[in-house]
N, C-alpha and C positions, 0 to 999 in steps of 0.2 A: 489578101493572103489568108489562107485558112490554116488553123492550127491542126497539127496531127491529132488524130483521134486517139484518146488514151484507152488503154485496156481497162476492162472492168476491174475495179478494186474491191477487194473484200475487206470489210472493216471488222476488226476484232473487238467485240464488246467485252468489257471487263466483267469478270465473274460476279462482282457485287451488283453491277447494274442488271445483269441477266437475272440474278436472284430476286432483285427488287421488282423487276418487270413481271416475273412469274407470280410474286406475291400480290402485286397490284391487279393482275388479271384474275387471280383467284378471288380477291376482294370484290372486284367488279361483278364476277359471277355470283358470289355470295349475296351481295346486295340485290342483284337482279332476281335471284331465287326468292329472297325474302319479300321483295315487292310483289312478286308473282303470287306468293301465298296470301299476302294481304289483300290483293285485288281479287283473288279467288274467294276469300272470306266475305269481302264486301258484295261480290256478285251473288253469292249464296244467300246473304242476308237480304239483299234486294229481292231475290226470287221468293224468299220466305215471306217477306212483307207483302208482296203481291198475292201470294197464294193464301195468306191468312187474313186478308183485309176484312172480310166479313166477321170473323171471330174477334178480331181486335176492336171493330166497331161496337160489337155487342158488349164486350167487357168495358169499353170506354163509356158507353151510354149508361151502364149500371153504376160505374164509379161516379159519373156526373150526377146521376139521380141521387146517390147517397150524399154527395157533398151539398146538393141543393136542399135536401130535406133534413139533413142532420140536425140543424139547429131546432127545427120544428119538432122532431122526434125527441130531442132532449127536453124541450119545454113541456111537451105533453107526456113525457115519461113513457113513450111508445116503444118499448124495447122489442116487441114482437115484429113491428114493421122493419126496424133496423136489422134485427136478426135474419128476417126473411131475405132482405136485400143482400146482406153479407153472404148468406148461403147461396143466393143466386149468383153473386159475383165469384164465389169460389168455384161453382160449377162452370161458369163461363171461362174462368182462368184455366180450369182443367181441360176443357175442350180446346182452348188455344194452345196449351202446352202439348197436348196430344198431336195437334196439327203441326206444331213447330218441331216436334221430335226428329223427324227424318232430316230436316234442314240443319238442325243443331248437330246431329251426328255427322253430317257431311262437313259442317263448318268447323267443328271442334279441332280436328287434327291440323287444319290450315292455320287457325289462330294460335295453336300451341307451337307450330313450326315457326310462325312469324315472331312470336314472343321469344322463342329460343334464339333465333337468329339475331333479333334486336338486342336482347339482354346478355347473351353469352358469346355467340360466334363473332359478331361485328366488333365488340370491344376487344376480344382476344386477337382478332385479325389486326386491328389498329395497333395493339400492343406489339404484335409481331413486326409491324411495319415501322415501329419506332415512334408512334404517336398515341401514347396511352390516353384513355378517356378519363376525365375527372369532371365532377359537377361544375356546371357553369351557371352563373347568375347575372351575367352582364346584360341580358336582354330584358330583364324584369322591368326597368323603368320605361324602355321603349314600348313593351307590350301594354303596360298600364296606360301610357299616353295614347297608343293606337286604339285602345278599347273605349276611351272617353268619347261620348257623343260629340259630333262636330257642331259648333254653333254656326247658325246661318245669319 
C-alpha cells in the first residue's frame, strides 16, 4: 500500500535564524576574501623571490664574506677592508631593494587588507555573531611539547 503523496510544504524559518544565517554567510565570505589576499601576497612574494634570486645571492655572499673575515679584520685592525665590504653590501642591498620594489608595491595592499581583515573585520564579525574574541593561552604547553625534538 502506498501512502498518498503529500503536497510540498513550505517551512517558515524564524527571523533570528535567517539573520544568523546571513551573518554566517557574510563571515564565510569575509574569511574567504582574507585568505585570498594572504595567498595573493604569498604568490607575489614567491614571484619576487624567483625574480631576485641572483641579487639575493650576491648580498648573501657579501654578508657571509664579512662574517668569515670579521674576526681577522678586528685582530689586524683592518678597518679599510671592513668598510669596503660594508659599502659593497650596501650597494648590493640597494640593487636588491630596487629589484624588489615593483613586487613590494603589488604585495603591500594585499598584506594590508589581510591584516585589516584578520585584526579588525573578523573579530568584529565574531562579536556580531555573539562569539567575541579574547586572548587564548591554552595551547602554549601543547606547542612547547610539539616543538621538542623527538627522541629516537
